[in-house]
TORPA-505909 format. One record per residue: residue number from 1; residue in one letter; chain; y, x, z of N, C-alpha, C in turn. Coordinates in steps of 0.1 Angstrom, whole numbers, padded with zeros to 4 digits, m for minus. Each point is the difference from the previous one (the first is absolute). Layout:
<kekols>
(NUM,'A','A',(Y,X,Z),(Y,X,Z),(Y,X,Z))
...
</kekols>
This chain:
<kekols>
(1,'X','A',(0690,m0552,m0966),(m0014,0000,0007),(m0003,m0015,0000))
(2,'X','A',(0009,m0009,m0001),(m0002,m0014,0000),(m0006,m0005,m0013))
(3,'X','A',(0005,0007,m0011),(m0006,m0005,m0012),(m0014,0004,m0001))
(4,'X','A',(m0002,0014,0007),(m0015,0003,m0002),(m0010,m0007,0007))
(5,'X','A',(0005,m0006,0013),(m0006,m0006,0009),(m0005,m0014,m0009))
(6,'X','A',(0009,m0007,m0008),(0000,m0013,m0007),(m0013,0005,m0011))
(7,'X','A',(0004,0013,m0005),(m0009,0003,m0011),(m0016,m0001,0005))
(8,'X','A',(m0001,0005,0010),(m0013,0002,0009),(m0007,m0013,0001))
(9,'X','A',(0009,m0009,0005),(m0004,m0016,0002),(m0004,m0005,m0012))
(10,'X','A',(0006,0002,m0011),(m0004,m0005,m0013),(m0014,0006,m0005))
(11,'X','A',(m0002,0012,0004),(m0014,0008,m0003),(m0009,m0009,0007))
(12,'X','A',(0003,m0001,0013),(m0013,m0008,0009),(0000,m0012,m0009))
(13,'X','A',(0009,m0009,m0001),(m0003,m0013,m0007),(m0007,0001,m0012))
(14,'X','A',(0003,0009,m0009),(m0006,0002,m0011),(m0015,0002,0000))
(15,'X','A',(m0004,0011,0010),(m0013,0004,0000),(m0008,m0013,0005))
(16,'X','A',(0006,m0007,0011),(m0007,m0012,0005),(m0004,m0010,m0010))
(17,'X','A',(0011,0000,m0009),(m0002,m0013,m0009),(m0010,0006,m0011))
(18,'X','A',(0001,0015,m0004),(m0009,0004,m0009),(m0016,m0001,0003))
(19,'X','A',(m0001,0005,0013),(m0015,m0002,0004),(m0005,m0014,0002))
(20,'X','A',(0010,m0008,0004),(m0005,m0012,0002),(m0003,m0009,m0015))
(21,'X','A',(0006,0003,m0010),(m0002,m0005,m0011),(m0013,0007,m0008))
(22,'X','A',(0000,0012,0003),(m0012,0006,m0006),(m0012,m0006,0007))
(23,'X','A',(0000,m0002,0013),(m0011,m0005,0007),(m0006,m0014,m0007))
(24,'X','A',(0007,m0007,m0007),(m0002,m0013,m0006),(m0005,0001,m0014))
(25,'X','A',(m0002,0013,m0006),(m0005,0002,m0013),(m0016,m0001,0001))
(26,'X','A',(m0006,m0006,m0010),(m0012,m0003,m0001),(m0008,0014,m0003))
(27,'X','A',(m0011,0002,0006),(m0009,0014,m0003),(m0012,m0004,m0002))
(28,'X','A',(m0007,0010,m0007),(m0015,0000,m0001),(m0009,0000,0013))
(29,'X','A',(m0012,m0002,0001),(m0007,0004,0013),(m0002,0014,0000))
(30,'X','A',(0002,0006,0010),(0000,0015,0001),(m0014,0005,0004))
(31,'X','A',(m0004,0011,m0004),(m0012,0006,0000),(0000,0013,0010))
(32,'X','A',(0014,0003,0004),(0002,0012,0007),(0002,m0005,0015))
(33,'X','A',(m0007,0007,0010),(0001,m0001,0015),(0005,0010,0005))
(34,'X','A',(0003,m0002,0016),(0006,0011,0006),(m0008,0013,0000))
(35,'X','A',(m0014,0001,0000),(m0007,0010,m0002),(0002,0008,m0012))
(36,'X','A',(0006,m0006,m0010),(0001,0007,m0012),(0012,0011,0001))
(37,'X','A',(0009,m0003,0009),(0011,0010,0001),(m0003,0013,0010))
(38,'X','A',(0003,0011,m0007),(m0005,0012,0005),(0013,0008,0007))
(39,'X','A',(0012,m0004,m0004),(0011,0009,0004),(0003,m0001,0017))
(40,'X','A',(0008,0011,0006),(m0002,m0001,0014),(0016,0000,0000))
(41,'X','A',(0010,0004,m0005),(0015,m0001,0001),(0008,m0009,m0008))
(42,'X','A',(m0005,m0005,m0013),(0008,m0006,m0006),(m0005,m0015,0002))
(43,'X','A',(0008,m0009,0001),(m0001,m0015,0003),(m0011,m0007,m0010))
(44,'X','A',(m0011,m0006,0005),(m0008,m0006,m0010),(0003,m0012,m0008))
(45,'X','A',(m0004,m0001,m0012),(0004,m0014,m0006),(m0009,m0012,0004))
(46,'X','A',(m0013,0004,0004),(m0009,m0010,0003),(0004,m0010,0011))
(47,'X','A',(m0002,m0012,m0001),(0002,m0010,0009),(m0015,m0004,0007))
(48,'X','A',(0000,0000,0012),(m0009,m0005,0009),(m0001,0000,0015))
(49,'X','A',(m0010,m0008,0007),(0001,0000,0013),(m0005,0016,0004))
(50,'X','A',(0007,0005,0008),(m0002,0012,0005),(0008,0006,0013))
(51,'X','A',(m0006,0009,0008),(0005,0005,0010),(m0001,0016,m0002))
(52,'X','A',(0012,0008,0005),(m0003,0012,m0001),(0008,0008,0010))
(53,'X','A',(m0007,0013,0007),(0005,0006,0010),(0003,0014,m0006))
(54,'X','A',(0012,0005,0001),(0006,0015,m0007),(0006,0006,0011))
(55,'X','A',(m0005,0013,m0001),(0006,0011,0009),(0005,0011,m0009))
(56,'X','A',(0014,0003,0004),(0006,0009,m0008),(0005,0013,0010))
(57,'X','A',(m0001,0014,m0004),(0007,0009,0007),(0007,0008,m0009))
(58,'X','A',(0014,0002,0001),(0009,0005,m0010),(0006,0009,0008))
(59,'X','A',(0007,0011,m0010),(0004,0014,0006),(0012,0003,m0006))
(60,'X','A',(0011,0007,0007),(0010,0007,m0004),(0010,m0008,m0009))
(61,'X','A',(0005,m0011,0006),(0010,m0008,m0007),(0013,0005,0001))
(62,'X','A',(0010,0000,m0013),(0014,0005,0001),(0007,m0012,m0002))
(63,'X','A',(0012,0000,0004),(0011,m0011,m0001),(m0008,m0012,m0002))
(64,'X','A',(m0007,m0004,0011),(m0009,m0011,0002),(0009,m0012,0000))
(65,'X','A',(0012,m0001,0004),(0008,m0012,m0002),(0005,m0003,m0015))
(66,'X','A',(m0005,0005,m0010),(0007,0001,m0014),(0001,m0016,m0002))
(67,'X','A',(0012,m0002,m0005),(0002,m0015,m0004),(m0005,m0013,0009))
(68,'X','A',(m0004,0006,0013),(m0006,m0011,0010),(m0012,m0007,m0006))
(69,'X','A',(m0010,0009,m0008),(m0011,m0004,m0006),(m0013,m0001,0010))
(70,'X','A',(0001,0011,0009),(m0011,m0001,0009),(0007,0000,0015))
(71,'X','A',(0011,0006,0003),(0005,0000,0013),(0014,m0002,m0001))
(72,'X','A',(0007,m0008,0010),(0014,0000,0001),(0009,0010,0002))
(73,'X','A',(0011,m0002,m0003),(0009,0015,m0001),(0002,0004,0014))
(74,'X','A',(m0004,0011,0001),(0000,0007,0011),(0018,0004,0006))
(75,'X','A',(m0001,m0004,0014),(0014,0001,0006),(0007,m0013,m0001))
(76,'X','A',(m0005,m0010,m0009),(0008,m0011,m0002),(m0009,m0013,0004))
(77,'X','A',(m0006,m0005,m0011),(m0013,m0010,0004),(m0013,0004,0007))
(78,'X','A',(m0002,0015,m0003),(m0012,0004,0003),(0000,0008,0013))
(79,'X','A',(m0010,0011,m0001),(m0001,0010,0013),(0012,0005,0003))
(80,'X','A',(0005,0002,0012),(0014,0004,0003),(0005,0012,m0003))
(81,'X','A',(m0011,0013,m0003),(0004,0012,m0003),(m0004,0002,m0015))
(82,'X','A',(0010,0008,m0006),(m0001,0003,m0014),(m0015,0010,0001))
(83,'X','A',(m0007,m0003,m0013),(m0013,0005,0001),(m0002,0010,m0011))
(84,'X','A',(m0008,0012,0003),(m0003,0009,m0009),(m0011,m0003,m0007))
(85,'X','A',(m0007,m0006,0005),(m0013,m0006,m0008),(m0012,m0005,0012))
(86,'X','A',(m0009,m0007,m0007),(m0010,m0005,0007),(m0013,0010,m0003))
(87,'X','A',(m0006,0004,0012),(m0012,0011,m0002),(m0010,m0010,m0005))
(88,'X','A',(m0004,m0010,0007),(m0012,m0009,m0006),(0002,m0013,0005))
(89,'X','A',(m0007,m0010,m0006),(0000,m0013,0005),(m0014,m0006,m0004))
(90,'X','A',(m0006,m0007,0009),(m0011,m0008,m0002),(0001,m0013,m0002))
(91,'X','A',(m0008,m0007,m0005),(0002,m0017,m0002),(m0012,m0007,m0003))
(92,'X','A',(m0005,m0009,0009),(m0008,m0010,m0003),(0002,m0013,m0004))
(93,'X','A',(m0002,m0005,m0010),(0005,m0012,m0005),(m0013,m0009,m0004))
(94,'X','A',(0002,m0013,0004),(m0009,m0009,m0001),(0006,m0012,m0014))
(95,'X','A',(m0008,m0002,m0009),(0005,m0007,m0011),(m0013,m0011,m0002))
(96,'X','A',(0007,m0014,0000),(m0009,m0010,m0005),(0007,m0008,m0011))
(97,'X','A',(m0008,m0004,m0011),(0003,m0005,m0010),(m0008,m0014,0000))
(98,'X','A',(0008,m0011,m0003),(m0008,m0013,m0001),(0001,m0006,m0015))
(99,'X','A',(m0011,m0001,m0008),(0002,m0005,m0011),(m0002,m0017,m0001))
(100,'X','A',(0014,m0005,0002),(0000,m0016,0003),(m0002,m0006,m0013))
(101,'X','A',(0006,0003,m0010),(m0001,m0008,m0013),(m0007,0007,m0011))
(102,'X','A',(m0003,m0004,m0012),(m0009,0008,m0009),(0006,0008,m0005))
(103,'X','A',(0015,0004,m0003),(0006,0011,m0004),(0011,0005,0009))
(104,'X','A',(0001,m0005,0014),(0009,0005,0007),(m0007,0005,0015))
(105,'X','A',(0006,0012,0006),(m0005,0002,0012),(0013,0004,0008))
(106,'X','A',(m0004,m0002,0016),(0011,0005,0008),(m0006,0012,0009))
(107,'X','A',(0008,0007,0003),(m0004,0012,0007),(0011,0003,0011))
(108,'X','A',(m0004,0008,0012),(0009,0006,0009),(m0007,0014,0007))
(109,'X','A',(0009,0007,0005),(m0004,0014,0003),(0008,0004,0014))
(110,'X','A',(m0010,0003,0009),(0008,0004,0013),(m0004,0015,0001))
(111,'X','A',(0011,0008,0001),(m0002,0013,0004),(0004,0005,0014))
(112,'X','A',(m0008,0008,0005),(0004,0008,0014),(0003,0014,m0005))
(113,'X','A',(0010,0005,0005),(0006,0014,m0004),(0002,0010,0011))
(114,'X','A',(m0006,0011,0001),(0005,0011,0009),(0006,0013,m0007))
(115,'X','A',(0012,0006,0005),(0009,0007,m0006),(0002,0012,0008))
(116,'X','A',(m0001,0011,m0006),(0004,0013,0007),(0011,0007,m0007))
(117,'X','A',(0014,m0004,0002),(0012,0007,m0006),(0002,0014,0006))
(118,'X','A',(0008,0007,m0008),(0006,0013,0005),(0010,m0002,0011))
(119,'X','A',(0009,m0010,0000),(0012,0001,0008),(0000,m0012,0010))
(120,'X','A',(m0005,m0012,m0005),(0000,m0011,0010),(m0014,m0001,0005))
(121,'X','A',(m0002,m0008,0009),(m0010,m0001,0011),(m0013,m0008,m0009))
(122,'X','A',(m0011,0008,0003),(m0013,m0006,m0005),(m0002,m0016,0002))
(123,'X','A',(m0004,m0008,m0006),(m0001,m0014,0001),(m0011,m0008,m0004))
(124,'X','A',(m0001,m0010,0001),(m0012,m0010,m0006),(0002,m0014,0001))
(125,'X','A',(m0005,m0009,m0008),(0000,m0015,0003),(m0002,m0007,m0014))
(126,'X','A',(0005,m0011,0002),(0001,m0010,m0013),(0008,0007,m0009))
(127,'X','A',(m0003,0000,m0014),(0010,0004,m0011),(0002,m0015,m0007))
(128,'X','A',(0009,0001,m0010),(0003,m0012,m0008),(m0010,m0006,m0005))
(129,'X','A',(m0004,m0014,0003),(m0010,m0009,m0007),(0003,m0004,m0015))
(130,'X','A',(m0011,0002,m0008),(0004,m0004,m0014),(m0010,m0014,m0003))
(131,'X','A',(0005,m0008,m0010),(m0006,m0012,m0004),(0002,m0002,m0013))
(132,'X','A',(m0008,m0007,m0008),(0006,m0005,m0014),(m0012,m0009,m0006))
(133,'X','A',(0003,0001,m0014),(m0009,m0009,m0009),(m0004,0007,m0010))
(134,'X','A',(m0011,m0001,m0008),(m0006,0005,m0012),(m0001,m0013,m0008))
(135,'X','A',(0002,0002,m0013),(m0005,m0010,m0009),(m0002,0006,m0014))
(136,'X','A',(m0013,m0003,m0004),(m0006,0005,m0011),(0004,m0006,m0013))
(137,'X','A',(0005,0010,m0011),(0008,m0005,m0011),(m0011,m0001,m0012))
(138,'X','A',(m0008,0011,m0002),(m0011,m0002,m0010),(m0012,0007,0007))
(139,'X','A',(m0011,m0008,m0004),(m0013,0005,0004),(m0012,0000,m0010))
(140,'X','A',(m0009,0009,0000),(m0011,0001,m0009),(m0009,0005,0007))
(141,'X','A',(m0012,0004,m0006),(m0010,0007,0006),(0000,0015,0002))
(142,'X','A',(0011,0006,m0008),(0001,0013,0002),(0016,0004,0002))
(143,'X','A',(0008,m0010,0003),(0015,0005,0004),(0005,m0011,0008))
(144,'X','A',(0010,0003,0008),(0008,m0011,0008),(0014,0007,0001))
(145,'X','A',(0009,m0010,0000),(0015,0001,0000),(0007,m0007,0011))
(146,'X','A',(0005,0004,0010),(0006,m0007,0013),(0013,0003,0003))
(147,'X','A',(0006,m0011,0002),(0014,0002,0006),(m0001,0000,0016))
(148,'X','A',(0008,0008,0007),(0000,m0002,0014),(0014,0002,0006))
(149,'X','A',(0004,m0007,0010),(0010,0000,0009),(m0003,0004,0015))
(150,'X','A',(0006,0011,0002),(m0002,0005,0016),(0012,0000,0008))
(151,'X','A',(0001,m0006,0011),(0010,0001,0007),(m0002,0009,0013))
(152,'X','A',(0011,0006,0004),(0000,0011,0011),(0008,m0007,0011))
(153,'X','A',(m0004,m0002,0014),(0006,m0005,0009),(0003,0009,0012))
(154,'X','A',(0012,0001,0005),(0003,0012,0010),(m0004,m0007,0013))
(155,'X','A',(m0013,0001,0004),(m0007,m0003,0011),(0000,0012,0010))
(156,'X','A',(0000,0011,m0004),(0001,0013,0008),(0013,0003,0007))
(157,'X','A',(0001,0012,0008),(0011,0001,0006),(0006,0013,m0008))
(158,'X','A',(0012,m0003,m0006),(0006,0011,m0007),(0005,0012,0007))
(159,'X','A',(0004,m0003,0013),(0004,0012,0008),(m0010,0010,0002))
(160,'X','A',(m0012,m0004,0000),(m0012,0008,0000),(m0006,0006,m0012))
(161,'X','A',(0007,m0005,m0013),(m0004,0006,m0012),(m0015,m0008,m0003))
(162,'X','A',(0001,m0013,0004),(m0012,m0011,m0002),(0004,m0010,m0010))
(163,'X','A',(0012,0000,m0005),(0005,m0009,m0009),(0009,0006,m0011))
(164,'X','A',(0003,m0009,m0012),(0013,0004,m0007),(0011,m0009,0004))
(165,'X','A',(m0002,m0008,0009),(0011,m0010,0006),(0005,m0009,m0011))
(166,'X','A',(m0004,m0004,m0010),(0002,m0011,m0010),(m0012,m0006,m0006))
(167,'X','A',(0002,m0010,m0003),(m0010,m0007,m0011),(0001,0005,m0012))
(168,'X','A',(m0010,0003,m0009),(m0001,0003,m0012),(m0010,m0007,m0008))
(169,'X','A',(0003,0000,m0013),(m0009,m0007,m0010),(m0005,0010,m0013))
(170,'X','A',(m0014,m0004,m0004),(m0005,0010,m0009),(m0008,m0007,m0009))
(171,'X','A',(0007,m0004,m0012),(m0011,m0007,m0008),(m0005,0011,m0009))
(172,'X','A',(m0012,m0004,m0006),(m0007,0010,m0007),(m0009,m0006,m0010))
(173,'X','A',(m0006,0008,m0009),(m0010,m0002,m0009),(m0013,0009,0001))
(174,'X','A',(m0010,m0005,m0001),(m0012,0008,0004),(m0011,m0003,m0011))
(175,'X','A',(m0008,0011,m0003),(m0009,m0002,m0012),(m0014,0006,0004))
(176,'X','A',(m0012,m0005,m0005),(m0012,0007,0000),(m0007,m0003,m0013))
(177,'X','A',(m0005,0013,m0004),(m0008,m0002,m0014),(m0013,0008,0000))
(178,'X','A',(m0011,m0007,m0006),(m0012,0009,0001),(m0004,0003,m0015))
(179,'X','A',(0003,0013,m0004),(m0004,0002,m0013),(m0013,0002,m0002))
(180,'X','A',(m0009,0001,0010),(m0016,0001,0001),(m0004,m0004,0014))
(181,'X','A',(m0013,m0002,0000),(m0005,m0004,0014),(0003,0009,0010))
(182,'X','A',(0001,0013,m0001),(0001,0011,0009),(0013,0003,0004))
(183,'X','A',(0012,m0003,m0010),(0012,0005,0000),(0008,m0011,0003))
(184,'X','A',(0010,0002,0011),(0010,m0009,0001),(0014,0003,0001))
(185,'X','A',(0008,m0005,m0006),(0016,0005,0001),(0009,m0009,0007))
(186,'X','A',(0008,0004,0008),(0008,m0009,0007),(0015,0006,0000))
(187,'X','A',(0009,m0009,0001),(0016,0005,0000),(0007,m0012,0007))
(188,'X','A',(0013,0006,0005),(0008,m0007,0008),(0015,0003,m0004))
(189,'X','A',(0008,m0011,m0002),(0017,0004,0000),(0006,m0010,0010))
(190,'X','A',(0007,0005,0007),(0006,m0007,0012),(0013,0004,0003))
(191,'X','A',(0009,m0011,0002),(0015,0004,0002),(0007,m0006,0013))
(192,'X','A',(0001,0009,0010),(0005,0000,0013),(0012,m0001,0001))
(193,'X','A',(0005,m0016,0006),(0014,m0005,0000),(0003,m0001,0016))
(194,'X','A',(0010,0007,0005),(0002,m0001,0013),(0009,m0014,0003))
(195,'X','A',(m0001,m0007,0011),(0011,m0012,0002),(0006,0004,0013))
(196,'X','A',(0012,0006,m0003),(0006,0003,0013),(0001,0018,0002))
(197,'X','A',(m0003,0004,0010),(0001,0013,0004),(0013,0007,0006))
(198,'X','A',(0001,0012,0001),(0010,0007,0008),(0008,0006,m0010))
(199,'X','A',(0014,0004,0004),(0009,0007,m0007),(0002,0012,0007))
(200,'X','A',(0004,0013,m0009),(0003,0014,0007),(0010,m0001,0009))
(201,'X','A',(0003,0008,0009),(0013,0003,0005),(0011,0005,m0008))
(202,'X','A',(0014,m0004,0001),(0010,0003,m0008),(0001,0016,m0003))
(203,'X','A',(0003,0002,m0013),(0000,0017,m0004),(0014,0004,0005))
(204,'X','A',(m0001,0011,0006),(0016,0006,0003),(0009,m0010,0008))
(205,'X','A',(0014,m0001,m0002),(0008,m0011,0001),(0003,m0009,m0008))
(206,'X','A',(m0008,m0004,m0010),(0002,m0010,m0011),(m0002,m0015,0004))
(207,'X','A',(m0009,0002,0010),(m0006,m0014,0005),(m0009,m0006,m0008))
(208,'X','A',(m0003,0006,m0010),(m0010,m0008,m0013),(m0014,0002,0009))
(209,'X','A',(m0007,m0010,m0002),(m0013,m0003,0004),(m0008,m0002,m0013))
(210,'X','A',(m0013,0007,m0002),(m0007,m0001,m0012),(m0014,m0007,0008))
(211,'X','A',(m0005,m0007,m0011),(m0014,m0007,0002),(m0011,0009,0001))
(212,'X','A',(m0008,0001,0012),(m0008,0010,0002),(m0015,m0004,m0007))
(213,'X','A',(m0002,m0012,0000),(m0014,m0008,m0006),(0002,0003,m0017))
(214,'X','A',(m0013,m0001,m0004),(0001,0001,m0015),(m0012,m0006,m0005))
(215,'X','A',(0002,m0001,m0013),(m0013,m0007,m0009),(m0010,0010,m0002))
(216,'X','A',(m0012,m0002,m0001),(m0013,0009,m0003),(m0010,m0006,m0010))
(217,'X','A',(m0002,0007,m0011),(m0011,m0003,m0009),(m0014,0009,0002))
(218,'X','A',(m0009,m0008,0003),(m0014,0007,0002),(m0008,m0006,m0012))
(219,'X','A',(m0008,0012,m0003),(m0009,0000,m0012),(m0012,0009,0004))
(220,'X','A',(m0013,m0006,m0007),(m0012,0008,0002),(m0010,m0003,m0011))
(221,'X','A',(m0009,0010,m0001),(m0011,m0003,m0009),(m0012,0008,0004))
(222,'X','A',(m0012,m0008,0002),(m0011,0006,0004),(m0013,m0003,m0006))
(223,'X','A',(m0010,0008,0001),(m0012,m0004,m0008),(m0011,0006,0009))
(224,'X','A',(m0012,m0010,0002),(m0012,0003,0007),(m0012,0000,m0008))
(225,'X','A',(m0011,0009,0003),(m0011,m0001,m0008),(m0012,0001,0007))
(226,'X','A',(m0010,m0010,m0003),(m0013,m0003,0009),(m0009,0011,m0003))
(227,'X','A',(0000,0011,0009),(m0008,0011,m0007),(m0013,0000,0008))
(228,'X','A',(m0002,m0009,0009),(m0014,m0003,0008),(m0002,m0016,0000))
(229,'X','A',(m0008,m0003,m0006),(m0006,m0015,0002),(m0013,m0003,0005))
(230,'X','A',(0000,m0003,0013),(m0014,m0003,0006),(m0003,m0013,0004))
(231,'X','A',(m0011,m0001,0007),(m0005,m0015,0001),(0008,m0006,0012))
(232,'X','A',(0006,0011,0010),(0006,m0006,0011),(0014,0007,0001))
(233,'X','A',(0003,0009,m0008),(0016,0008,0002),(0004,0005,m0013))
(234,'X','A',(0012,m0003,m0004),(0006,0008,m0010),(0011,0009,0003))
(235,'X','A',(0002,0011,m0007),(0010,0010,0003),(0009,0001,m0012))
(236,'X','A',(0012,m0001,0003),(0009,0001,m0011),(0014,0008,0003))
(237,'X','A',(0001,0014,m0007),(0011,0007,0002),(0012,m0007,m0005))
(238,'X','A',(0011,0002,0005),(0011,m0006,m0002),(0014,0010,m0001))
(239,'X','A',(0007,m0001,m0011),(0011,0010,0001),(0011,m0011,m0005))
(240,'X','A',(0014,0003,0006),(0010,m0007,m0001),(0014,0008,m0001))
(241,'X','A',(0009,m0004,m0008),(0013,0005,0003),(0011,m0011,0002))
(242,'X','A',(0007,0004,0010),(0010,m0012,0005),(0013,0006,0001))
(243,'X','A',(0011,m0005,m0005),(0015,0003,m0001),(0008,m0008,0007))
(244,'X','A',(0013,0003,0003),(0010,m0005,0004),(0012,0006,m0006))
(245,'X','A',(0010,m0011,m0003),(0013,0004,m0006),(0012,m0007,0008))
(246,'X','A',(0009,0007,0007),(0010,m0006,0007),(0013,m0002,m0007))
(247,'X','A',(0003,m0013,m0002),(0012,m0004,m0009),(0013,m0001,0007))
(248,'X','A',(0001,m0002,0014),(0012,0000,0009),(m0004,0005,0013))
(249,'X','A',(0012,0002,0006),(m0003,0002,0015),(0003,0017,0004))
(250,'X','A',(0000,m0001,0012),(0002,0015,0007),(m0013,0004,0007))
(251,'X','A',(0002,0015,0004),(m0009,0004,0010),(0008,0009,0009))
(252,'X','A',(m0003,0000,0012),(0005,0011,0010),(m0008,0011,0007))
(253,'X','A',(0007,0011,0001),(m0007,0012,0007),(0007,0005,0011))
(254,'X','A',(m0008,0009,0008),(0005,0003,0014),(0012,0005,0003))
(255,'X','A',(0009,0004,m0012),(0012,0005,0000),(0011,m0010,0003))
(256,'X','A',(m0003,m0014,m0003),(0005,m0012,m0001),(0007,m0003,m0010))
(257,'X','A',(m0004,0006,m0012),(0003,m0002,m0013),(m0008,m0013,m0005))
(258,'X','A',(0009,m0009,m0007),(m0008,m0011,m0009),(0001,0002,m0015))
(259,'X','A',(m0009,0003,m0006),(m0001,0005,m0014),(m0005,m0011,m0008))
(260,'X','A',(0003,m0002,m0012),(m0005,m0008,m0012),(m0014,0001,m0001))
(261,'X','A',(m0007,m0011,0001),(m0016,0002,m0004),(m0002,m0005,m0014))
(262,'X','A',(0012,m0004,m0007),(m0004,m0004,m0013),(m0005,0010,m0009))
(263,'X','A',(m0011,m0007,m0007),(m0009,0009,m0010),(m0011,0009,0007))
(264,'X','A',(m0001,m0002,0015),(m0011,0008,0005),(m0011,m0005,m0006))
(265,'X','A',(m0010,0010,m0003),(m0013,m0006,m0007),(m0010,0009,0009))
(266,'X','A',(m0012,m0010,0005),(m0010,0006,0006),(m0013,m0005,m0007))
(267,'X','A',(m0010,0011,m0003),(m0012,m0004,m0007),(m0009,0004,0007))
(268,'X','A',(m0012,m0006,0005),(m0011,0004,0009),(m0011,m0001,m0010))
(269,'X','A',(m0012,0010,0002),(m0015,0000,m0005),(m0007,m0002,0011))
(270,'X','A',(m0009,m0012,m0003),(m0009,m0003,0012),(m0014,0000,m0006))
(271,'X','A',(m0010,0005,0009),(m0015,0001,m0007),(m0009,m0005,0011))
(272,'X','A',(m0010,m0004,m0003),(m0010,m0007,0010),(m0012,m0005,m0002))
(273,'X','A',(m0008,m0008,0005),(m0012,m0007,m0005),(0000,m0013,0009))
(274,'X','A',(m0007,m0008,m0008),(m0003,m0013,0005),(m0014,m0003,0001))
(275,'X','A',(m0006,m0004,0012),(m0012,m0001,0004),(m0004,m0015,0000))
(276,'X','A',(m0008,m0008,m0009),(m0002,m0013,m0001),(m0013,m0005,0007))
(277,'X','A',(0000,m0007,0008),(m0013,m0006,0008),(m0003,m0012,m0007))
(278,'X','A',(m0012,0000,m0006),(m0003,m0014,m0005),(m0006,m0009,0010))
(279,'X','A',(m0002,m0015,m0003),(m0004,m0008,0010),(m0014,0003,0003))
(280,'X','A',(m0005,m0005,0012),(m0012,0002,0005),(m0010,m0011,m0006))
(281,'X','A',(m0011,0006,m0003),(m0011,m0009,m0006),(m0003,m0011,0010))
(282,'X','A',(m0004,m0012,m0007),(m0002,m0011,0011),(m0014,m0007,m0006))
(283,'X','A',(m0007,m0003,0010),(m0012,m0008,m0004),(m0008,0006,m0010))
(284,'X','A',(0000,0013,m0003),(m0010,0006,m0010),(0007,0004,m0013))
(285,'X','A',(0013,m0005,0001),(0009,0001,m0014),(0004,0015,0002))
(286,'X','A',(0005,0005,m0014),(0007,0013,m0001),(0015,m0001,0006))
(287,'X','A',(0006,0010,0002),(0013,0000,0005),(0008,m0003,m0013))
(288,'X','A',(0011,m0008,0001),(0009,m0006,m0010),(0007,0014,m0007))
(289,'X','A',(0005,m0002,m0012),(0008,0009,m0006),(0013,0003,0007))
(290,'X','A',(0006,m0011,0004),(0012,0003,0006),(0001,0006,0013))
(291,'X','A',(0013,0007,0005),(0000,0009,0010),(0010,m0006,0009))
(292,'X','A',(m0002,m0009,0010),(0010,m0005,0008),(0007,0009,0010))
(293,'X','A',(m0007,0012,0003),(0006,0009,0011),(0001,0013,m0008))
(294,'X','A',(0009,0006,0002),(0003,0013,m0002),(0007,0010,0006))
(295,'X','A',(m0002,0014,m0001),(0009,0009,0007),(0006,0008,m0009))
(296,'X','A',(0013,0003,0001),(0007,0008,m0007),(0005,0014,0009))
(297,'X','A',(m0001,0009,m0005),(0006,0015,0007),(0008,0007,m0011))
(298,'X','A',(0010,0004,0001),(0010,0007,m0007),(0011,0006,0004))
(299,'X','A',(0002,0010,m0007),(0013,0012,0003),(0012,m0002,m0011))
(300,'X','A',(0013,0003,0005),(0010,0001,m0011),(0009,0007,0004))
(301,'X','A',(0006,0009,m0011),(0010,0010,0002),(0012,m0003,m0009))
(302,'X','A',(0011,0006,0003),(0012,m0001,m0006),(0002,0010,m0012))
(303,'X','A',(0004,m0005,m0012),(0000,0007,m0012),(0016,0004,m0001))
(304,'X','A',(0010,m0004,0005),(0014,0001,0000),(0006,0006,0012))
(305,'X','A',(0013,0006,m0003),(0008,0005,0012),(0002,m0012,0009))
(306,'X','A',(0004,m0010,m0005),(0002,m0011,0012),(m0012,m0007,0002))
(307,'X','A',(0000,m0005,0012),(m0013,m0008,0005),(0003,m0008,0012))
(308,'X','A',(m0010,m0010,0001),(m0001,m0010,0011),(m0008,0009,0012))
(309,'X','A',(m0009,0008,m0005),(m0009,0008,0008),(m0007,0010,m0009))
(310,'X','A',(m0002,0012,0007),(m0008,0011,m0009),(m0014,m0005,m0005))
(311,'X','A',(m0006,m0003,0009),(m0015,m0002,0001),(m0004,m0016,0006))
(312,'X','A',(m0010,m0004,m0004),(m0004,m0011,0007),(m0016,m0003,m0001))
(313,'X','A',(m0006,m0003,0013),(m0015,m0005,0000),(m0001,m0012,0003))
(314,'X','A',(m0010,m0009,m0009),(m0002,m0015,0002),(m0015,m0002,0002))
(315,'X','A',(m0001,m0010,0007),(m0013,m0005,0002),(0001,m0014,0000))
(316,'X','A',(m0007,m0010,m0007),(0000,m0014,m0003),(m0014,m0006,0001))
(317,'X','A',(m0001,m0010,0009),(m0012,m0008,0000),(0006,m0013,m0006))
(318,'X','A',(m0009,m0008,m0011),(0006,m0011,m0006),(m0014,m0008,0000))
(319,'X','A',(0004,m0015,0003),(m0012,m0008,0000),(0005,m0014,m0009))
(320,'X','A',(m0008,m0004,m0008),(0004,m0013,m0006),(m0008,m0009,0003))
(321,'X','A',(0003,m0013,0001),(m0007,m0011,0005),(0002,m0013,m0006))
</kekols>
């Protein structure tokens, strides 16, 4: 376990050094703005000053403490009783991004979560705060390639299933490509690295303890199409595929067993629409072509046997400034 902990610290230092060095790379002047991003679940590659309010309602989670990716291990660092599943949870998250330098932005996200488990008591409150940095690598009028480093900090109460109870780091690569004026394709590749985490209780009389926390790869591909372009409102249907692959760690069940989560694969399909509101006319001028305010409405469902949730509904209000 000590070697693994050292390896995770090495991952952390490497990722910080990578994003820091990439941020110093020269780039061309970007022609892509926040309003050009249509996706609702994939992290956007666009840098910009923005504030976002997002509400999620997700249902029927199984093995929710898998690799301590979402919740801390039941009966150890997390909720006191071993859990059969979570009927539903709701989350309201506020995201703020500050485009401080030409090719670097800083961001933070504050989530409030309400949970309805099957066994443990219902609860609600502050979940783990996230913060990080985005650095654009390549920019043009039709494409954007961005490095991102996101940190997760255990600010919630793990005993109430409101935290993973450990710091995590997630370096990632994000992209946006516009093959035509009405079509935008976006993608993400993110690798979640826990720093710390819990171990499972000894198996039998061997006294052997296994590390419960694991590393998780997240990937996604989405496309939006501007189906309606009006003088004040644009409407863009959006479709996304988002997946996770667990490389290490365990998951617990209601019988007290801690089973391997290695190679657990989860794939979700998301569909929705983004409604972009263009700037108000001023002094007799026409509205600008940019859309600083948008509303996203979407639904997602799982395509695999393993899941973080079976279904999810998302509402998002985004404003750039």
